[in-house]
GUTOR-637801 format. One record per residue: y, z, x of N, C-alpha, C in turn; residue number from 1. Coordinates in steps of 0.2 Angstrom, whole numbers, plus 5000, padded with zeros to 4 digits. Each point is the difference from the previous one (the first is absolute). Layout:
// GUTOR-637801
@n.Y->Y&n.Z->Z&n.X->X&ca.Y->Y&ca.Z->Z&ca.X->X&c.Y->Y&c.Z->Z&c.X->X&num->NUM;
...
// end
This chain:
// GUTOR-637801
@n.Y->5061&n.Z->5240&n.X->5203&ca.Y->4998&ca.Z->4995&ca.X->5004&c.Y->5000&c.Z->4993&c.X->4997&num->1;
@n.Y->5002&n.Z->4995&n.X->5003&ca.Y->5000&ca.Z->4993&ca.X->4998&c.Y->4993&c.Z->4997&c.X->5000&num->2;
@n.Y->4998&n.Z->4996&n.X->4995&ca.Y->4994&ca.Z->4997&ca.X->5001&c.Y->5001&c.Z->4993&c.X->5002&num->3;
@n.Y->4996&n.Z->4997&n.X->5004&ca.Y->5001&ca.Z->4994&ca.X->5003&c.Y->4993&c.Z->4996&c.X->4999&num->4;
@n.Y->5001&n.Z->4993&n.X->5000&ca.Y->4995&ca.Z->4996&ca.X->4999&c.Y->5001&c.Z->4994&c.X->5005&num->5;
@n.Y->4995&n.Z->4998&n.X->5003&ca.Y->5000&ca.Z->4994&ca.X->5004&c.Y->4995&c.Z->4995&c.X->4998&num->6;
@n.Y->5002&n.Z->4993&n.X->5000&ca.Y->4995&ca.Z->4995&ca.X->4999&c.Y->5001&c.Z->4994&c.X->5004&num->7;
@n.Y->4995&n.Z->4996&n.X->5001&ca.Y->5001&ca.Z->4995&ca.X->5005&c.Y->4997&c.Z->4993&c.X->4997&num->8;
@n.Y->5005&n.Z->4996&n.X->4997&ca.Y->4998&ca.Z->4994&ca.X->4998&c.Y->4999&c.Z->4996&c.X->5006&num->9;
@n.Y->4998&n.Z->4993&n.X->5000&ca.Y->4999&ca.Z->4996&ca.X->5006&c.Y->5006&c.Z->5000&c.X->5004&num->10;
@n.Y->5006&n.Z->4998&n.X->4998&ca.Y->5006&ca.Z->4999&ca.X->5004&c.Y->5005&c.Z->5006&c.X->5000&num->11;
@n.Y->4999&n.Z->5005&n.X->4997&ca.Y->5005&ca.Z->5006&ca.X->4999&c.Y->4996&c.Z->5006&c.X->5001&num->12;
@n.Y->5004&n.Z->5005&n.X->5002&ca.Y->4998&ca.Z->5007&ca.X->4999&c.Y->5005&c.Z->5004&c.X->4996&num->13;
@n.Y->4998&n.Z->5003&n.X->4994&ca.Y->5005&ca.Z->5003&ca.X->4996&c.Y->4999&c.Z->5007&c.X->4999&num->14;
@n.Y->5005&n.Z->5004&n.X->5001&ca.Y->5000&ca.Z->5007&ca.X->5000&c.Y->5004&c.Z->5002&c.X->4994&num->15;
@n.Y->4998&n.Z->5005&n.X->4995&ca.Y->5004&ca.Z->5002&ca.X->4995&c.Y->5000&c.Z->5008&c.X->5000&num->16;
@n.Y->5006&n.Z->5003&n.X->5000&ca.Y->5001&ca.Z->5007&ca.X->5001&c.Y->5004&c.Z->5003&c.X->4994&num->17;
@n.Y->4997&n.Z->5005&n.X->4996&ca.Y->5003&ca.Z->5003&ca.X->4995&c.Y->5006&c.Z->5004&c.X->5002&num->18;
@n.Y->5006&n.Z->4999&n.X->4998&ca.Y->5006&ca.Z->5004&ca.X->5002&c.Y->5004&c.Z->5001&c.X->4994&num->19;
@n.Y->4998&n.Z->5003&n.X->4995&ca.Y->5003&ca.Z->5001&ca.X->4994&c.Y->5007&c.Z->5005&c.X->5001&num->20;
@n.Y->5005&n.Z->4998&n.X->4997&ca.Y->5006&ca.Z->5004&ca.X->5000&c.Y->5004&c.Z->4999&c.X->5006&num->21;
@n.Y->4998&n.Z->4995&n.X->5005&ca.Y->5004&ca.Z->4999&ca.X->5006&c.Y->5003&c.Z->4993&c.X->5000&num->22;
@n.Y->5006&n.Z->5000&n.X->5002&ca.Y->5004&ca.Z->4994&ca.X->5000&c.Y->4998&c.Z->4996&c.X->5007&num->23;
@n.Y->5001&n.Z->4993&n.X->4999&ca.Y->4998&ca.Z->4996&ca.X->5006&c.Y->5004&c.Z->5002&c.X->5007&num->24;
@n.Y->5006&n.Z->5003&n.X->4999&ca.Y->5004&ca.Z->5002&ca.X->5005&c.Y->4997&c.Z->5006&c.X->5004&num->25;
@n.Y->4996&n.Z->5004&n.X->4996&ca.Y->4997&ca.Z->5006&ca.X->5003&c.Y->4993&c.Z->4999&c.X->5004&num->26;
@n.Y->4998&n.Z->4993&n.X->5000&ca.Y->4994&ca.Z->4998&ca.X->5003&c.Y->5001&c.Z->4996&c.X->5006&num->27;
@n.Y->4996&n.Z->5001&n.X->5006&ca.Y->5001&ca.Z->4996&ca.X->5005&c.Y->4993&c.Z->4997&c.X->5002&num->28;
@n.Y->5000&n.Z->4993&n.X->5001&ca.Y->4994&ca.Z->4996&ca.X->5002&c.Y->5001&c.Z->4998&c.X->5007&num->29;
@n.Y->4996&n.Z->5001&n.X->5004&ca.Y->5000&ca.Z->4998&ca.X->5008&c.Y->4994&c.Z->4998&c.X->5002&num->30;
@n.Y->5000&n.Z->4996&n.X->5006&ca.Y->4994&ca.Z->4998&ca.X->5003&c.Y->5001&c.Z->5003&c.X->5007&num->31;
@n.Y->4995&n.Z->5005&n.X->5002&ca.Y->5001&ca.Z->5003&ca.X->5007&c.Y->4994&c.Z->4997&c.X->5005&num->32;
@n.Y->5002&n.Z->4999&n.X->5006&ca.Y->4996&ca.Z->4997&ca.X->5005&c.Y->4996&c.Z->4994&c.X->4998&num->33;
@n.Y->5003&n.Z->4996&n.X->4995&ca.Y->4998&ca.Z->4994&ca.X->4999&c.Y->4994&c.Z->5000&c.X->4995&num->34;
@n.Y->4996&n.Z->5005&n.X->4999&ca.Y->4994&ca.Z->5000&ca.X->4996&c.Y->5000&c.Z->5006&c.X->4995&num->35;
@n.Y->5005&n.Z->5004&n.X->4999&ca.Y->5000&ca.Z->5006&ca.X->4996&c.Y->5005&c.Z->5000&c.X->4995&num->36;
@n.Y->4998&n.Z->4999&n.X->4993&ca.Y->5005&ca.Z->5000&ca.X->4995&c.Y->5001&c.Z->5007&c.X->4998&num->37;
@n.Y->5007&n.Z->5002&n.X->5000&ca.Y->5002&ca.Z->5007&ca.X->4998&c.Y->5004&c.Z->5000&c.X->4994&num->38;
@n.Y->4999&n.Z->5004&n.X->4995&ca.Y->5004&ca.Z->5001&ca.X->4994&c.Y->5001&c.Z->5007&c.X->5000&num->39;
@n.Y->5007&n.Z->5001&n.X->5000&ca.Y->5002&ca.Z->5007&ca.X->4999&c.Y->5006&c.Z->5001&c.X->4996&num->40;
@n.Y->5002&n.Z->5006&n.X->4998&ca.Y->5005&ca.Z->5002&ca.X->4996&c.Y->5001&c.Z->5007&c.X->4998&num->41;
@n.Y->5004&n.Z->5002&n.X->4996&ca.Y->5001&ca.Z->5007&ca.X->4998&c.Y->5002&c.Z->5000&c.X->4992&num->42;
@n.Y->4997&n.Z->5004&n.X->4997&ca.Y->5001&ca.Z->5001&ca.X->4993&c.Y->5004&c.Z->5007&c.X->4999&num->43;
@n.Y->5007&n.Z->4999&n.X->4998&ca.Y->5004&ca.Z->5006&ca.X->5000&c.Y->4998&c.Z->5005&c.X->4994&num->44;
@n.Y->5001&n.Z->5006&n.X->5001&ca.Y->4998&ca.Z->5005&ca.X->4995&c.Y->5005&c.Z->4999&c.X->4994&num->45;
@n.Y->4998&n.Z->5001&n.X->4994&ca.Y->5005&ca.Z->4999&ca.X->4994&c.Y->5005&c.Z->5006&c.X->5000&num->46;
@n.Y->5006&n.Z->4998&n.X->4999&ca.Y->5005&ca.Z->5006&ca.X->5000&c.Y->4999&c.Z->5004&c.X->4994&num->47;
@n.Y->5000&n.Z->5006&n.X->5001&ca.Y->5000&ca.Z->5005&ca.X->4994&c.Y->5007&c.Z->5002&c.X->4998&num->48;
@n.Y->5001&n.Z->5000&n.X->4994&ca.Y->5006&ca.Z->5003&ca.X->4997&c.Y->5000&c.Z->5007&c.X->5000&num->49;
@n.Y->5005&n.Z->5004&n.X->5000&ca.Y->5001&ca.Z->5007&ca.X->5000&c.Y->4995&c.Z->5003&c.X->4995&num->50;
@n.Y->5001&n.Z->4997&n.X->4994&ca.Y->4996&ca.Z->5003&ca.X->4994&c.Y->4993&c.Z->4997&c.X->4998&num->51;
@n.Y->4998&n.Z->4995&n.X->5005&ca.Y->4994&ca.Z->4997&ca.X->4999&c.Y->4994&c.Z->5005&c.X->5001&num->52;
@n.Y->4995&n.Z->4999&n.X->4996&ca.Y->4994&ca.Z->5004&ca.X->5001&c.Y->4994&c.Z->4996&c.X->4998&num->53;
@n.Y->4996&n.Z->4998&n.X->5005&ca.Y->4995&ca.Z->4996&ca.X->5000&c.Y->4993&c.Z->5004&c.X->4997&num->54;
@n.Y->4997&n.Z->4997&n.X->4995&ca.Y->4993&ca.Z->5003&ca.X->4999&c.Y->4995&c.Z->4998&c.X->5005&num->55;
@n.Y->5000&n.Z->4994&n.X->5001&ca.Y->4996&ca.Z->4997&ca.X->5005&c.Y->5002&c.Z->4993&c.X->5003&num->56;
@n.Y->5000&n.Z->5000&n.X->5007&ca.Y->5003&ca.Z->4994&ca.X->5003&c.Y->4994&c.Z->4997&c.X->5004&num->57;
@n.Y->4998&n.Z->4993&n.X->4999&ca.Y->4995&ca.Z->4997&ca.X->5004&c.Y->5002&c.Z->4994&c.X->5004&num->58;
@n.Y->5006&n.Z->5001&n.X->5003&ca.Y->5003&ca.Z->4994&ca.X->5004&c.Y->5000&c.Z->5003&c.X->5007&num->59;
@n.Y->4997&n.Z->4996&n.X->5004&ca.Y->5000&ca.Z->5002&ca.X->5007&c.Y->5006&c.Z->4998&c.X->5003&num->60;
@n.Y->5002&n.Z->5003&n.X->5006&ca.Y->5006&ca.Z->4998&ca.X->5003&c.Y->4999&c.Z->5001&c.X->5008&num->61;
@n.Y->5004&n.Z->4997&n.X->5004&ca.Y->4999&ca.Z->5000&ca.X->5007&c.Y->4999&c.Z->4993&c.X->5003&num->62;
@n.Y->4998&n.Z->5000&n.X->5006&ca.Y->4999&ca.Z->4994&ca.X->5004&c.Y->4993&c.Z->4997&c.X->4999&num->63;
@n.Y->4999&n.Z->4994&n.X->5001&ca.Y->4993&ca.Z->4997&ca.X->5000&c.Y->5000&c.Z->4995&c.X->5005&num->64;
@n.Y->4994&n.Z->4998&n.X->5002&ca.Y->4999&ca.Z->4995&ca.X->5006&c.Y->4993&c.Z->4998&c.X->4999&num->65;
@n.Y->4999&n.Z->4993&n.X->5000&ca.Y->4994&ca.Z->4997&ca.X->4999&c.Y->4999&c.Z->4995&c.X->5006&num->66;
@n.Y->4995&n.Z->4999&n.X->5003&ca.Y->4999&ca.Z->4995&ca.X->5006&c.Y->4994&c.Z->4996&c.X->4999&num->67;
@n.Y->5000&n.Z->4994&n.X->5001&ca.Y->4995&ca.Z->4995&ca.X->4999&c.Y->4999&c.Z->4996&c.X->5006&num->68;
@n.Y->4994&n.Z->4998&n.X->5002&ca.Y->4999&ca.Z->4996&ca.X->5006&c.Y->5000&c.Z->4993&c.X->4997&num->69;
@n.Y->5004&n.Z->4995&n.X->5003&ca.Y->5000&ca.Z->4993&ca.X->4998&c.Y->4995&c.Z->4996&c.X->5003&num->70;
@n.Y->4997&n.Z->4995&n.X->4997&ca.Y->4995&ca.Z->4996&ca.X->5003&c.Y->5003&c.Z->4996&c.X->5006&num->71;
@n.Y->4996&n.Z->4998&n.X->5005&ca.Y->5002&ca.Z->4997&ca.X->5006&c.Y->5004&c.Z->4994&c.X->4999&num->72;
@n.Y->4999&n.Z->4996&n.X->4994&ca.Y->5003&ca.Z->4994&ca.X->4999&c.Y->5006&c.Z->5000&c.X->4995&num->73;
@n.Y->5003&n.Z->5006&n.X->5000&ca.Y->5005&ca.Z->5002&ca.X->4995&c.Y->5007&c.Z->4996&c.X->5003&num->74;
@n.Y->5003&n.Z->4997&n.X->4995&ca.Y->5007&ca.Z->4997&ca.X->5002&c.Y->5005&c.Z->5005&c.X->4999&num->75;
@n.Y->5001&n.Z->5004&n.X->5005&ca.Y->5005&ca.Z->5006&ca.X->4999&c.Y->5007&c.Z->4998&c.X->4998&num->76;
@n.Y->5002&n.Z->4994&n.X->5003&ca.Y->5007&ca.Z->4998&ca.X->4998&c.Y->5001&c.Z->4998&c.X->4993&num->77;
@n.Y->4994&n.Z->4999&n.X->4996&ca.Y->5001&ca.Z->4997&ca.X->4994&c.Y->4998&c.Z->5005&c.X->4994&num->78;
@n.Y->5000&n.Z->5007&n.X->5002&ca.Y->4998&ca.Z->5005&ca.X->4995&c.Y->5005&c.Z->5001&c.X->4995&num->79;
@n.Y->4998&n.Z->5000&n.X->4994&ca.Y->5005&ca.Z->5001&ca.X->4994&c.Y->4998&c.Z->5007&c.X->4996&num->80;
@n.Y->5006&n.Z->5003&n.X->4998&ca.Y->4998&ca.Z->5006&ca.X->4996&c.Y->5005&c.Z->5000&c.X->4993&num->81;
@n.Y->4997&n.Z->5002&n.X->4995&ca.Y->5003&ca.Z->5000&ca.X->4994&c.Y->4998&c.Z->5007&c.X->4996&num->82;
@n.Y->5005&n.Z->5002&n.X->4996&ca.Y->4998&ca.Z->5006&ca.X->4996&c.Y->5002&c.Z->4999&c.X->4993&num->83;
@n.Y->4995&n.Z->5002&n.X->4995&ca.Y->5001&ca.Z->4999&ca.X->4993&c.Y->4996&c.Z->5005&c.X->4996&num->84;
@n.Y->5004&n.Z->5003&n.X->4996&ca.Y->4996&ca.Z->5005&ca.X->4995&c.Y->4997&c.Z->5006&c.X->5004&num->85;
@n.Y->5003&n.Z->5002&n.X->5006&ca.Y->4997&ca.Z->5006&ca.X->5004&c.Y->4994&c.Z->4998&c.X->5004&num->86;
@n.Y->4999&n.Z->4993&n.X->5001&ca.Y->4995&ca.Z->4998&ca.X->5005&c.Y->5003&c.Z->4995&c.X->5005&num->87;
@n.Y->4999&n.Z->5002&n.X->5007&ca.Y->5002&ca.Z->4996&ca.X->5005&c.Y->4994&c.Z->4996&c.X->5002&num->88;
@n.Y->5002&n.Z->4993&n.X->5001&ca.Y->4995&ca.Z->4995&ca.X->5001&c.Y->5002&c.Z->4997&c.X->5007&num->89;
@n.Y->4996&n.Z->5000&n.X->5005&ca.Y->5001&ca.Z->4997&ca.X->5007&c.Y->4995&c.Z->4995&c.X->5001&num->90;
@n.Y->5003&n.Z->4994&n.X->5001&ca.Y->4995&ca.Z->4994&ca.X->5000&c.Y->5001&c.Z->4997&c.X->5008&num->91;
@n.Y->4994&n.Z->5000&n.X->5003&ca.Y->5000&ca.Z->4998&ca.X->5007&c.Y->4996&c.Z->4993&c.X->5000&num->92;
@n.Y->5003&n.Z->4995&n.X->5002&ca.Y->4997&ca.Z->4993&ca.X->5001&c.Y->4996&c.Z->5001&c.X->5006&num->93;
@n.Y->4994&n.Z->4996&n.X->5000&ca.Y->4996&ca.Z->4999&ca.X->5006&c.Y->4999&c.Z->4993&c.X->5002&num->94;
@n.Y->5000&n.Z->4999&n.X->5007&ca.Y->4998&ca.Z->4994&ca.X->5003&c.Y->4993&c.Z->4998&c.X->4998&num->95;
@n.Y->4999&n.Z->4994&n.X->4999&ca.Y->4993&ca.Z->4997&ca.X->4999&c.Y->4996&c.Z->5002&c.X->5006&num->96;
@n.Y->4994&n.Z->5002&n.X->4999&ca.Y->4995&ca.Z->5002&ca.X->5005&c.Y->4998&c.Z->4993&c.X->5003&num->97;
@n.Y->4999&n.Z->5000&n.X->5006&ca.Y->4997&ca.Z->4994&ca.X->5003&c.Y->4993&c.Z->5000&c.X->4999&num->98;
@n.Y->4997&n.Z->4994&n.X->4999&ca.Y->4993&ca.Z->5000&ca.X->4999&c.Y->4997&c.Z->5001&c.X->5007&num->99;
@n.Y->4995&n.Z->5005&n.X->5000&ca.Y->4996&ca.Z->5001&ca.X->5006&c.Y->4996&c.Z->4994&c.X->5002&num->100;
@n.Y->5001&n.Z->4998&n.X->5006&ca.Y->4997&ca.Z->4994&ca.X->5003&c.Y->4992&c.Z->5001&c.X->5000&num->101;
@n.Y->4997&n.Z->4995&n.X->4998&ca.Y->4992&ca.Z->5001&ca.X->5000&c.Y->4998&c.Z->4999&c.X->5007&num->102;
@n.Y->4995&n.Z->5004&n.X->5002&ca.Y->4997&ca.Z->5000&ca.X->5006&c.Y->4993&c.Z->4997&c.X->5000&num->103;
@n.Y->4999&n.Z->4995&n.X->5004&ca.Y->4993&ca.Z->4997&ca.X->5000&c.Y->4997&c.Z->5000&c.X->5007&num->104;
@n.Y->4994&n.Z->5003&n.X->5000&ca.Y->4997&ca.Z->5000&ca.X->5007&c.Y->4998&c.Z->4994&c.X->5002&num->105;
@n.Y->5000&n.Z->4998&n.X->5006&ca.Y->4998&ca.Z->4994&ca.X->5004&c.Y->4994&c.Z->5002&c.X->5004&num->106;
@n.Y->4995&n.Z->4996&n.X->4999&ca.Y->4994&ca.Z->5001&ca.X->5004&c.Y->5002&c.Z->4997&c.X->5007&num->107;
@n.Y->4997&n.Z->5004&n.X->5005&ca.Y->5001&ca.Z->4997&ca.X->5007&c.Y->4993&c.Z->4997&c.X->5003&num->108;
@n.Y->5001&n.Z->4994&n.X->5002&ca.Y->4994&ca.Z->4997&ca.X->5002&c.Y->4999&c.Z->5000&c.X->5007&num->109;
@n.Y->4994&n.Z->4999&n.X->5003&ca.Y->4999&ca.Z->5000&ca.X->5007&c.Y->4995&c.Z->5005&c.X->5002&num->110;
// end
């Protein structure tokens, strides 16, 4: 199971997913329905030679899928992804939130 972390600085949302042993060509990063970030891929099973005999193997194989809801103000057209040392980092820029207008009550005379 891949571990993932999400953090939200003021102007960005950053997702980090551990994908050790996987090449960037084996990972897909997509945005579905405008608000769902989907990260998927497949780790191939290591080929065993005819005379290989493993004492213990602790490497998972198979497909993986992670989905994250993006903030409403995400700039989906500007999402960037990078992979380094087995960690996929997806950076999602956000539009600045508009200040909420202040509401002031007005007394009614009469």
